[in-house]
mmCIF file of the N, C-alpha and C atoms, coordinates in Angstrom:
data_MODEL
# 
_entry.id   MODEL 
# 
loop_
_atom_site.group_PDB 
_atom_site.id 
_atom_site.type_symbol 
_atom_site.label_atom_id 
_atom_site.label_alt_id 
_atom_site.label_comp_id 
_atom_site.label_asym_id 
_atom_site.label_entity_id 
_atom_site.label_seq_id 
_atom_site.pdbx_PDB_ins_code 
_atom_site.Cartn_x 
_atom_site.Cartn_y 
_atom_site.Cartn_z 
_atom_site.occupancy 
_atom_site.B_iso_or_equiv 
_atom_site.pdbx_formal_charge 
_atom_site.auth_seq_id 
_atom_site.auth_comp_id 
_atom_site.auth_asym_id 
_atom_site.auth_atom_id 
_atom_site.pdbx_PDB_model_num 
ATOM 1   N N  . MET A 1 1  ? -12.807 11.314 15.937  1.00 0.00 ? 1  MET A N  1 
ATOM 2   C CA . MET A 1 1  ? -11.439 11.642 14.520  1.00 0.00 ? 1  MET A CA 1 
ATOM 3   C C  . MET A 1 1  ? -11.993 13.460 14.195  1.00 0.00 ? 1  MET A C  1 
ATOM 4   N N  . ARG A 1 2  ? -11.164 13.979 13.924  1.00 0.00 ? 2  ARG A N  1 
ATOM 5   C CA . ARG A 1 2  ? -12.306 15.137 13.825  1.00 0.00 ? 2  ARG A CA 1 
ATOM 6   C C  . ARG A 1 2  ? -11.186 15.229 12.701  1.00 0.00 ? 2  ARG A C  1 
ATOM 7   N N  . GLU A 1 3  ? -9.636  15.003 12.407  1.00 0.00 ? 3  GLU A N  1 
ATOM 8   C CA . GLU A 1 3  ? -9.120  15.823 11.259  1.00 0.00 ? 3  GLU A CA 1 
ATOM 9   C C  . GLU A 1 3  ? -8.261  15.027 10.592  1.00 0.00 ? 3  GLU A C  1 
ATOM 10  N N  . ILE A 1 4  ? -7.652  14.855 9.891   1.00 0.00 ? 4  ILE A N  1 
ATOM 11  C CA . ILE A 1 4  ? -7.139  13.533 9.055   1.00 0.00 ? 4  ILE A CA 1 
ATOM 12  C C  . ILE A 1 4  ? -5.830  14.950 8.366   1.00 0.00 ? 4  ILE A C  1 
ATOM 13  N N  . ILE A 1 5  ? -3.818  14.616 8.283   1.00 0.00 ? 5  ILE A N  1 
ATOM 14  C CA . ILE A 1 5  ? -3.392  15.095 7.663   1.00 0.00 ? 5  ILE A CA 1 
ATOM 15  C C  . ILE A 1 5  ? -2.450  14.339 6.608   1.00 0.00 ? 5  ILE A C  1 
ATOM 16  N N  . PHE A 1 6  ? -2.896  14.741 5.683   1.00 0.00 ? 6  PHE A N  1 
ATOM 17  C CA . PHE A 1 6  ? -2.151  13.883 4.521   1.00 0.00 ? 6  PHE A CA 1 
ATOM 18  C C  . PHE A 1 6  ? -0.238  15.322 4.517   1.00 0.00 ? 6  PHE A C  1 
ATOM 19  N N  . VAL A 1 7  ? 0.070   14.072 4.366   1.00 0.00 ? 7  VAL A N  1 
ATOM 20  C CA . VAL A 1 7  ? 1.862   14.659 3.495   1.00 0.00 ? 7  VAL A CA 1 
ATOM 21  C C  . VAL A 1 7  ? 1.876   14.359 2.312   1.00 0.00 ? 7  VAL A C  1 
ATOM 22  N N  . VAL A 1 8  ? 1.595   15.285 1.232   1.00 0.00 ? 8  VAL A N  1 
ATOM 23  C CA . VAL A 1 8  ? 1.920   14.543 0.000   1.00 0.00 ? 8  VAL A CA 1 
ATOM 24  C C  . VAL A 1 8  ? 3.700   15.895 -0.993  1.00 0.00 ? 8  VAL A C  1 
ATOM 25  N N  . GLU A 1 9  ? 3.808   14.704 -1.076  1.00 0.00 ? 9  GLU A N  1 
ATOM 26  C CA . GLU A 1 9  ? 5.332   15.406 -1.826  1.00 0.00 ? 9  GLU A CA 1 
ATOM 27  C C  . GLU A 1 9  ? 4.823   14.795 -3.407  1.00 0.00 ? 9  GLU A C  1 
ATOM 28  N N  . GLU A 1 10 ? 5.373   15.272 -4.334  1.00 0.00 ? 10 GLU A N  1 
ATOM 29  C CA . GLU A 1 10 ? 6.058   14.944 -5.932  1.00 0.00 ? 10 GLU A CA 1 
ATOM 30  C C  . GLU A 1 10 ? 6.589   14.140 -5.889  1.00 0.00 ? 10 GLU A C  1 
ATOM 31  N N  . ALA A 1 11 ? 5.979   12.913 -6.587  1.00 0.00 ? 11 ALA A N  1 
ATOM 32  C CA . ALA A 1 11 ? 6.963   11.908 -6.976  1.00 0.00 ? 11 ALA A CA 1 
ATOM 33  C C  . ALA A 1 11 ? 7.993   12.091 -8.109  1.00 0.00 ? 11 ALA A C  1 
ATOM 34  N N  . PRO A 1 12 ? 9.064   11.498 -7.853  1.00 0.00 ? 12 PRO A N  1 
ATOM 35  C CA . PRO A 1 12 ? 9.953   11.747 -8.520  1.00 0.00 ? 12 PRO A CA 1 
ATOM 36  C C  . PRO A 1 12 ? 10.031  11.605 -9.762  1.00 0.00 ? 12 PRO A C  1 
ATOM 37  N N  . GLU A 1 13 ? 8.948   9.915  -9.887  1.00 0.00 ? 13 GLU A N  1 
ATOM 38  C CA . GLU A 1 13 ? 8.687   9.704  -11.347 1.00 0.00 ? 13 GLU A CA 1 
ATOM 39  C C  . GLU A 1 13 ? 8.252   10.727 -12.280 1.00 0.00 ? 13 GLU A C  1 
ATOM 40  N N  . GLY A 1 14 ? 7.790   11.593 -11.068 1.00 0.00 ? 14 GLY A N  1 
ATOM 41  C CA . GLY A 1 14 ? 6.307   12.460 -11.976 1.00 0.00 ? 14 GLY A CA 1 
ATOM 42  C C  . GLY A 1 14 ? 5.113   12.212 -10.891 1.00 0.00 ? 14 GLY A C  1 
ATOM 43  N N  . GLY A 1 15 ? 3.683   13.285 -10.957 1.00 0.00 ? 15 GLY A N  1 
ATOM 44  C CA . GLY A 1 15 ? 3.239   12.627 -10.028 1.00 0.00 ? 15 GLY A CA 1 
ATOM 45  C C  . GLY A 1 15 ? 2.971   13.171 -8.881  1.00 0.00 ? 15 GLY A C  1 
ATOM 46  N N  . PHE A 1 16 ? 2.665   13.261 -7.364  1.00 0.00 ? 16 PHE A N  1 
ATOM 47  C CA . PHE A 1 16 ? 2.120   12.853 -6.092  1.00 0.00 ? 16 PHE A CA 1 
ATOM 48  C C  . PHE A 1 16 ? 1.742   12.125 -5.501  1.00 0.00 ? 16 PHE A C  1 
ATOM 49  N N  . THR A 1 17 ? 3.008   11.651 -4.703  1.00 0.00 ? 17 THR A N  1 
ATOM 50  C CA . THR A 1 17 ? 2.210   11.537 -3.475  1.00 0.00 ? 17 THR A CA 1 
ATOM 51  C C  . THR A 1 17 ? 1.299   11.395 -2.500  1.00 0.00 ? 17 THR A C  1 
ATOM 52  N N  . ALA A 1 18 ? 0.855   10.800 -1.630  1.00 0.00 ? 18 ALA A N  1 
ATOM 53  C CA . ALA A 1 18 ? 0.357   11.298 -0.346  1.00 0.00 ? 18 ALA A CA 1 
ATOM 54  C C  . ALA A 1 18 ? 0.292   10.299 0.754   1.00 0.00 ? 18 ALA A C  1 
ATOM 55  N N  . ARG A 1 19 ? 0.684   10.834 2.313   1.00 0.00 ? 19 ARG A N  1 
ATOM 56  C CA . ARG A 1 19 ? 0.993   9.845  2.898   1.00 0.00 ? 19 ARG A CA 1 
ATOM 57  C C  . ARG A 1 19 ? 0.191   9.920  4.286   1.00 0.00 ? 19 ARG A C  1 
ATOM 58  N N  . ALA A 1 20 ? -1.756  8.970  4.924   1.00 0.00 ? 20 ALA A N  1 
ATOM 59  C CA . ALA A 1 20 ? -0.888  10.032 6.282   1.00 0.00 ? 20 ALA A CA 1 
ATOM 60  C C  . ALA A 1 20 ? -0.412  9.801  7.241   1.00 0.00 ? 20 ALA A C  1 
ATOM 61  N N  . VAL A 1 21 ? -0.602  10.874 7.918   1.00 0.00 ? 21 VAL A N  1 
ATOM 62  C CA . VAL A 1 21 ? -0.374  11.287 9.803   1.00 0.00 ? 21 VAL A CA 1 
ATOM 63  C C  . VAL A 1 21 ? -0.903  10.871 10.520  1.00 0.00 ? 21 VAL A C  1 
ATOM 64  N N  . GLY A 1 22 ? -0.404  9.010  10.991  1.00 0.00 ? 22 GLY A N  1 
ATOM 65  C CA . GLY A 1 22 ? -1.049  9.204  12.968  1.00 0.00 ? 22 GLY A CA 1 
ATOM 66  C C  . GLY A 1 22 ? -2.520  7.378  11.880  1.00 0.00 ? 22 GLY A C  1 
ATOM 67  N N  . ALA A 1 23 ? -2.415  7.042  10.239  1.00 0.00 ? 23 ALA A N  1 
ATOM 68  C CA . ALA A 1 23 ? -2.699  6.368  9.448   1.00 0.00 ? 23 ALA A CA 1 
ATOM 69  C C  . ALA A 1 23 ? -1.631  4.776  8.833   1.00 0.00 ? 23 ALA A C  1 
ATOM 70  N N  . ALA A 1 24 ? -2.813  4.693  8.271   1.00 0.00 ? 24 ALA A N  1 
ATOM 71  C CA . ALA A 1 24 ? -1.597  3.705  7.591   1.00 0.00 ? 24 ALA A CA 1 
ATOM 72  C C  . ALA A 1 24 ? -3.009  4.082  6.393   1.00 0.00 ? 24 ALA A C  1 
ATOM 73  N N  . ILE A 1 25 ? -2.778  4.982  5.486   1.00 0.00 ? 25 ILE A N  1 
ATOM 74  C CA . ILE A 1 25 ? -3.121  5.687  4.260   1.00 0.00 ? 25 ILE A CA 1 
ATOM 75  C C  . ILE A 1 25 ? -2.687  5.719  3.272   1.00 0.00 ? 25 ILE A C  1 
ATOM 76  N N  . PHE A 1 26 ? -1.843  5.480  2.113   1.00 0.00 ? 26 PHE A N  1 
ATOM 77  C CA . PHE A 1 26 ? -0.994  5.791  1.052   1.00 0.00 ? 26 PHE A CA 1 
ATOM 78  C C  . PHE A 1 26 ? -2.061  5.801  -0.383  1.00 0.00 ? 26 PHE A C  1 
ATOM 79  N N  . THR A 1 27 ? -1.678  7.106  -1.127  1.00 0.00 ? 27 THR A N  1 
ATOM 80  C CA . THR A 1 27 ? -2.407  7.026  -2.380  1.00 0.00 ? 27 THR A CA 1 
ATOM 81  C C  . THR A 1 27 ? -1.664  8.080  -2.796  1.00 0.00 ? 27 THR A C  1 
ATOM 82  N N  . GLU A 1 28 ? -1.365  7.530  -4.859  1.00 0.00 ? 28 GLU A N  1 
ATOM 83  C CA . GLU A 1 28 ? -0.485  9.264  -5.314  1.00 0.00 ? 28 GLU A CA 1 
ATOM 84  C C  . GLU A 1 28 ? -1.382  8.822  -6.965  1.00 0.00 ? 28 GLU A C  1 
ATOM 85  N N  . ALA A 1 29 ? -0.806  10.027 -7.433  1.00 0.00 ? 29 ALA A N  1 
ATOM 86  C CA . ALA A 1 29 ? -1.470  10.963 -8.621  1.00 0.00 ? 29 ALA A CA 1 
ATOM 87  C C  . ALA A 1 29 ? -1.176  11.395 -9.542  1.00 0.00 ? 29 ALA A C  1 
ATOM 88  N N  . ASP A 1 30 ? -1.492  12.091 -11.016 1.00 0.00 ? 30 ASP A N  1 
ATOM 89  C CA . ASP A 1 30 ? -1.139  12.364 -11.503 1.00 0.00 ? 30 ASP A CA 1 
ATOM 90  C C  . ASP A 1 30 ? -0.929  13.541 -11.307 1.00 0.00 ? 30 ASP A C  1 
ATOM 91  N N  . SER A 1 31 ? -2.197  14.208 -10.897 1.00 0.00 ? 31 SER A N  1 
ATOM 92  C CA . SER A 1 31 ? -2.190  15.002 -11.128 1.00 0.00 ? 31 SER A CA 1 
ATOM 93  C C  . SER A 1 31 ? -3.148  15.946 -9.619  1.00 0.00 ? 31 SER A C  1 
ATOM 94  N N  . LEU A 1 32 ? -2.502  16.603 -9.254  1.00 0.00 ? 32 LEU A N  1 
ATOM 95  C CA . LEU A 1 32 ? -3.923  17.280 -7.759  1.00 0.00 ? 32 LEU A CA 1 
ATOM 96  C C  . LEU A 1 32 ? -5.043  17.180 -7.579  1.00 0.00 ? 32 LEU A C  1 
ATOM 97  N N  . ALA A 1 33 ? -5.419  17.390 -8.752  1.00 0.00 ? 33 ALA A N  1 
ATOM 98  C CA . ALA A 1 33 ? -6.768  17.164 -8.958  1.00 0.00 ? 33 ALA A CA 1 
ATOM 99  C C  . ALA A 1 33 ? -7.241  15.321 -9.309  1.00 0.00 ? 33 ALA A C  1 
ATOM 100 N N  . GLU A 1 34 ? -6.120  14.846 -9.602  1.00 0.00 ? 34 GLU A N  1 
ATOM 101 C CA . GLU A 1 34 ? -6.806  13.254 -9.252  1.00 0.00 ? 34 GLU A CA 1 
ATOM 102 C C  . GLU A 1 34 ? -5.751  13.171 -7.816  1.00 0.00 ? 34 GLU A C  1 
ATOM 103 N N  . LEU A 1 35 ? -5.470  13.528 -7.371  1.00 0.00 ? 35 LEU A N  1 
ATOM 104 C CA . LEU A 1 35 ? -4.756  13.366 -5.524  1.00 0.00 ? 35 LEU A CA 1 
ATOM 105 C C  . LEU A 1 35 ? -5.896  13.487 -4.768  1.00 0.00 ? 35 LEU A C  1 
ATOM 106 N N  . ARG A 1 36 ? -6.403  14.921 -5.031  1.00 0.00 ? 36 ARG A N  1 
ATOM 107 C CA . ARG A 1 36 ? -7.080  15.185 -3.858  1.00 0.00 ? 36 ARG A CA 1 
ATOM 108 C C  . ARG A 1 36 ? -9.181  14.202 -3.938  1.00 0.00 ? 36 ARG A C  1 
ATOM 109 N N  . ALA A 1 37 ? -9.513  13.696 -5.763  1.00 0.00 ? 37 ALA A N  1 
ATOM 110 C CA . ALA A 1 37 ? -10.107 12.968 -6.193  1.00 0.00 ? 37 ALA A CA 1 
ATOM 111 C C  . ALA A 1 37 ? -9.975  10.962 -4.824  1.00 0.00 ? 37 ALA A C  1 
ATOM 112 N N  . ALA A 1 38 ? -8.576  10.825 -4.430  1.00 0.00 ? 38 ALA A N  1 
ATOM 113 C CA . ALA A 1 38 ? -7.859  9.438  -4.657  1.00 0.00 ? 38 ALA A CA 1 
ATOM 114 C C  . ALA A 1 38 ? -8.032  9.819  -3.005  1.00 0.00 ? 38 ALA A C  1 
ATOM 115 N N  . VAL A 1 39 ? -7.608  11.053 -2.414  1.00 0.00 ? 39 VAL A N  1 
ATOM 116 C CA . VAL A 1 39 ? -6.932  10.975 -1.209  1.00 0.00 ? 39 VAL A CA 1 
ATOM 117 C C  . VAL A 1 39 ? -8.732  10.709 -0.272  1.00 0.00 ? 39 VAL A C  1 
ATOM 118 N N  . ARG A 1 40 ? -10.012 11.786 -1.337  1.00 0.00 ? 40 ARG A N  1 
ATOM 119 C CA . ARG A 1 40 ? -11.339 11.595 -0.217  1.00 0.00 ? 40 ARG A CA 1 
ATOM 120 C C  . ARG A 1 40 ? -10.777 9.973  -0.599  1.00 0.00 ? 40 ARG A C  1 
ATOM 121 N N  . GLU A 1 41 ? -10.890 8.913  -1.966  1.00 0.00 ? 41 GLU A N  1 
ATOM 122 C CA . GLU A 1 41 ? -11.559 8.157  -2.477  1.00 0.00 ? 41 GLU A CA 1 
ATOM 123 C C  . GLU A 1 41 ? -10.907 6.719  -1.179  1.00 0.00 ? 41 GLU A C  1 
ATOM 124 N N  . ALA A 1 42 ? -9.963  7.470  -0.639  1.00 0.00 ? 42 ALA A N  1 
ATOM 125 C CA . ALA A 1 42 ? -9.069  6.527  0.153   1.00 0.00 ? 42 ALA A CA 1 
ATOM 126 C C  . ALA A 1 42 ? -9.266  6.581  1.912   1.00 0.00 ? 42 ALA A C  1 
ATOM 127 N N  . VAL A 1 43 ? -9.624  7.938  1.908   1.00 0.00 ? 43 VAL A N  1 
ATOM 128 C CA . VAL A 1 43 ? -9.954  7.912  3.624   1.00 0.00 ? 43 VAL A CA 1 
ATOM 129 C C  . VAL A 1 43 ? -11.656 7.525  3.808   1.00 0.00 ? 43 VAL A C  1 
ATOM 130 N N  . GLY A 1 44 ? -12.136 7.584  2.724   1.00 0.00 ? 44 GLY A N  1 
ATOM 131 C CA . GLY A 1 44 ? -13.615 6.683  2.514   1.00 0.00 ? 44 GLY A CA 1 
ATOM 132 C C  . GLY A 1 44 ? -13.354 5.385  2.925   1.00 0.00 ? 44 GLY A C  1 
ATOM 133 N N  . CYS A 1 45 ? -12.595 4.669  2.378   1.00 0.00 ? 45 CYS A N  1 
ATOM 134 C CA . CYS A 1 45 ? -12.583 3.019  2.172   1.00 0.00 ? 45 CYS A CA 1 
ATOM 135 C C  . CYS A 1 45 ? -11.764 3.064  3.817   1.00 0.00 ? 45 CYS A C  1 
ATOM 136 N N  . HIS A 1 46 ? -10.289 3.936  4.143   1.00 0.00 ? 46 HIS A N  1 
ATOM 137 C CA . HIS A 1 46 ? -9.949  3.168  5.605   1.00 0.00 ? 46 HIS A CA 1 
ATOM 138 C C  . HIS A 1 46 ? -10.529 2.971  6.788   1.00 0.00 ? 46 HIS A C  1 
ATOM 139 N N  . PHE A 1 47 ? -12.255 4.670  6.583   1.00 0.00 ? 47 PHE A N  1 
ATOM 140 C CA . PHE A 1 47 ? -12.937 4.887  7.703   1.00 0.00 ? 47 PHE A CA 1 
ATOM 141 C C  . PHE A 1 47 ? -14.373 4.018  7.866   1.00 0.00 ? 47 PHE A C  1 
ATOM 142 N N  . ASP A 1 48 ? -14.897 2.893  7.674   1.00 0.00 ? 48 ASP A N  1 
ATOM 143 C CA . ASP A 1 48 ? -16.496 2.702  7.536   1.00 0.00 ? 48 ASP A CA 1 
ATOM 144 C C  . ASP A 1 48 ? -17.196 3.915  8.060   1.00 0.00 ? 48 ASP A C  1 
ATOM 145 N N  . THR A 1 49 ? -17.378 4.082  8.907   1.00 0.00 ? 49 THR A N  1 
ATOM 146 C CA . THR A 1 49 ? -17.561 4.545  9.337   1.00 0.00 ? 49 THR A CA 1 
ATOM 147 C C  . THR A 1 49 ? -17.365 6.065  10.457  1.00 0.00 ? 49 THR A C  1 
ATOM 148 N N  . ASP A 1 50 ? -17.697 6.704  10.893  1.00 0.00 ? 50 ASP A N  1 
ATOM 149 C CA . ASP A 1 50 ? -17.740 8.047  11.644  1.00 0.00 ? 50 ASP A CA 1 
ATOM 150 C C  . ASP A 1 50 ? -15.616 8.705  11.296  1.00 0.00 ? 50 ASP A C  1 
ATOM 151 N N  . GLY A 1 51 ? -15.396 8.895  9.925   1.00 0.00 ? 51 GLY A N  1 
ATOM 152 C CA . GLY A 1 51 ? -14.071 9.101  9.668   1.00 0.00 ? 51 GLY A CA 1 
ATOM 153 C C  . GLY A 1 51 ? -14.283 10.520 9.838   1.00 0.00 ? 51 GLY A C  1 
ATOM 154 N N  . PRO A 1 52 ? -12.800 10.976 9.878   1.00 0.00 ? 52 PRO A N  1 
ATOM 155 C CA . PRO A 1 52 ? -12.454 12.836 10.345  1.00 0.00 ? 52 PRO A CA 1 
ATOM 156 C C  . PRO A 1 52 ? -13.397 14.014 9.723   1.00 0.00 ? 52 PRO A C  1 
ATOM 157 N N  . GLN A 1 53 ? -13.986 14.810 9.888   1.00 0.00 ? 53 GLN A N  1 
ATOM 158 C CA . GLN A 1 53 ? -14.417 15.910 9.705   1.00 0.00 ? 53 GLN A CA 1 
ATOM 159 C C  . GLN A 1 53 ? -13.854 17.069 8.261   1.00 0.00 ? 53 GLN A C  1 
ATOM 160 N N  . LEU A 1 54 ? -12.719 16.551 9.001   1.00 0.00 ? 54 LEU A N  1 
ATOM 161 C CA . LEU A 1 54 ? -11.440 17.112 7.840   1.00 0.00 ? 54 LEU A CA 1 
ATOM 162 C C  . LEU A 1 54 ? -10.312 16.518 6.702   1.00 0.00 ? 54 LEU A C  1 
ATOM 163 N N  . ILE A 1 55 ? -9.783  16.970 5.894   1.00 0.00 ? 55 ILE A N  1 
ATOM 164 C CA . ILE A 1 55 ? -9.047  16.116 5.415   1.00 0.00 ? 55 ILE A CA 1 
ATOM 165 C C  . ILE A 1 55 ? -8.063  17.547 5.087   1.00 0.00 ? 55 ILE A C  1 
ATOM 166 N N  . ARG A 1 56 ? -6.438  17.289 5.844   1.00 0.00 ? 56 ARG A N  1 
ATOM 167 C CA . ARG A 1 56 ? -6.047  19.053 5.309   1.00 0.00 ? 56 ARG A CA 1 
ATOM 168 C C  . ARG A 1 56 ? -4.741  18.266 4.680   1.00 0.00 ? 56 ARG A C  1 
ATOM 169 N N  . LEU A 1 57 ? -4.314  18.771 3.553   1.00 0.00 ? 57 LEU A N  1 
ATOM 170 C CA . LEU A 1 57 ? -3.455  18.365 2.532   1.00 0.00 ? 57 LEU A CA 1 
ATOM 171 C C  . LEU A 1 57 ? -1.974  18.583 3.207   1.00 0.00 ? 57 LEU A C  1 
ATOM 172 N N  . HIS A 1 58 ? -1.024  18.700 3.505   1.00 0.00 ? 58 HIS A N  1 
ATOM 173 C CA . HIS A 1 58 ? 0.312   19.906 3.611   1.00 0.00 ? 58 HIS A CA 1 
ATOM 174 C C  . HIS A 1 58 ? 1.363   19.079 2.462   1.00 0.00 ? 58 HIS A C  1 
ATOM 175 N N  . PHE A 1 59 ? 1.667   20.160 1.897   1.00 0.00 ? 59 PHE A N  1 
ATOM 176 C CA . PHE A 1 59 ? 2.886   20.038 0.693   1.00 0.00 ? 59 PHE A CA 1 
ATOM 177 C C  . PHE A 1 59 ? 3.730   20.257 1.312   1.00 0.00 ? 59 PHE A C  1 
ATOM 178 N N  . VAL A 1 60 ? 5.014   19.080 0.863   1.00 0.00 ? 60 VAL A N  1 
ATOM 179 C CA . VAL A 1 60 ? 6.519   19.312 1.398   1.00 0.00 ? 60 VAL A CA 1 
ATOM 180 C C  . VAL A 1 60 ? 6.683   19.358 0.266   1.00 0.00 ? 60 VAL A C  1 
ATOM 181 N N  . ARG A 1 61 ? 8.332   20.665 0.075   1.00 0.00 ? 61 ARG A N  1 
ATOM 182 C CA . ARG A 1 61 ? 8.856   20.607 -1.633  1.00 0.00 ? 61 ARG A CA 1 
ATOM 183 C C  . ARG A 1 61 ? 10.227  20.400 -1.166  1.00 0.00 ? 61 ARG A C  1 
ATOM 184 N N  . ASP A 1 62 ? 11.058  19.666 -1.241  1.00 0.00 ? 62 ASP A N  1 
ATOM 185 C CA . ASP A 1 62 ? 12.632  19.628 -1.475  1.00 0.00 ? 62 ASP A CA 1 
ATOM 186 C C  . ASP A 1 62 ? 13.012  21.050 -2.262  1.00 0.00 ? 62 ASP A C  1 
ATOM 187 N N  . GLU A 1 63 ? 13.871  21.008 -2.120  1.00 0.00 ? 63 GLU A N  1 
ATOM 188 C CA . GLU A 1 63 ? 15.038  21.930 -3.014  1.00 0.00 ? 63 GLU A CA 1 
ATOM 189 C C  . GLU A 1 63 ? 16.788  21.735 -2.306  1.00 0.00 ? 63 GLU A C  1 
ATOM 190 N N  . VAL A 1 64 ? 17.039  21.483 -3.590  1.00 0.00 ? 64 VAL A N  1 
ATOM 191 C CA . VAL A 1 64 ? 18.185  21.202 -3.400  1.00 0.00 ? 64 VAL A CA 1 
ATOM 192 C C  . VAL A 1 64 ? 19.962  22.457 -4.069  1.00 0.00 ? 64 VAL A C  1 
ATOM 193 N N  . LEU A 1 65 ? 20.336  22.847 -3.295  1.00 0.00 ? 65 LEU A N  1 
ATOM 194 C CA . LEU A 1 65 ? 21.479  24.089 -3.852  1.00 0.00 ? 65 LEU A CA 1 
ATOM 195 C C  . LEU A 1 65 ? 22.657  23.010 -3.292  1.00 0.00 ? 65 LEU A C  1 
ATOM 196 N N  . THR A 1 66 ? 23.625  24.294 -4.314  1.00 0.00 ? 66 THR A N  1 
ATOM 197 C CA . THR A 1 66 ? 24.684  24.031 -4.634  1.00 0.00 ? 66 THR A CA 1 
ATOM 198 C C  . THR A 1 66 ? 25.577  24.688 -3.695  1.00 0.00 ? 66 THR A C  1 
ATOM 199 N N  . ALA A 1 67 ? 26.469  25.035 -3.328  1.00 0.00 ? 67 ALA A N  1 
ATOM 200 C CA . ALA A 1 67 ? 27.428  25.842 -2.756  1.00 0.00 ? 67 ALA A CA 1 
ATOM 201 C C  . ALA A 1 67 ? 28.514  26.585 -3.999  1.00 0.00 ? 67 ALA A C  1 
# 
């Protein structure tokens, strides 16, 4: 695996969540800096050896508009 993609969203209670696409990896943190560190740690724990060379964070933001 060359690359792994995480979908990053703002958590309703504050902070951020990150869920990997195609792998059973989920993590959360209070700030973006902490989330980046948590994602790196989670990927390292999930893949003992031969892990991805790139970690891509895809930020998703929902906005609700009223008519």
